[in-house]
C-alpha positions in Angstrom: -50.7 11.7 -27.8 -47.2 13.2 -27.7 -45.8 15.1 -24.7 -44.5 18.6 -25.4 -42.2 20.8 -23.3 -42.4 24.5 -23.6 -39.0 26.0 -22.8 -39.7 29.7 -23.3 -41.9 32.4 -24.7 -41.1 35.0 -27.3 -43.0 37.6 -29.1 -42.4 39.4 -32.4 -45.2 42.0 -32.8 -45.9 45.4 -34.2 -45.1 46.8 -30.7 -41.6 45.3 -30.8 -39.8 42.1 -29.7 -39.8 40.3 -26.4 -42.5 39.6 -23.8 -41.4 42.3 -21.3 -41.0 45.0 -23.9 -44.4 44.3 -25.5 -46.1 44.0 -22.1 -44.8 47.4 -21.0 -46.0 49.0 -24.3 -49.5 47.4 -23.9 -49.7 48.6 -20.3 -48.8 52.1 -21.5 -51.7 52.0 -23.9 -49.5 51.9 -27.1 -50.9 50.5 -30.3 -49.0 48.7 -33.1 -51.7 49.6 -35.6 -50.7 52.5 -38.0 -50.9 53.7 -41.6 -49.2 51.2 -43.9 -46.2 53.0 -45.5 -43.8 50.2 -46.2 -45.4 49.2 -49.4 -48.0 50.5 -51.9 -51.6 50.0 -50.7 -53.4 51.9 -53.4 -55.0 48.7 -54.7 -55.8 47.4 -51.2 -58.9 48.3 -49.3 -57.1 48.3 -45.9 -54.8 51.3 -45.4 -53.9 50.5 -41.8 -52.4 47.5 -40.1 -49.9 46.0 -37.7 -46.5 45.8 -39.3 -43.5 44.0 -37.8 -40.7 46.6 -37.6 -37.5 45.6 -39.5 -34.5 45.3 -37.3 -30.8 44.9 -37.9 -30.9 41.1 -38.0 
């Protein structure tokens, strides 16, 4: 078995980026689930989902 060292924790979620930011939004009761508008969903059964917001880089 190999040993592993975890040096940090990061999140990239529909609620945003970063552990503290996402945690605050979760505690506030926010949801990252919304109507999908970033692409055509007419041929897909699901019309809602959790999308990762596009940033500046």
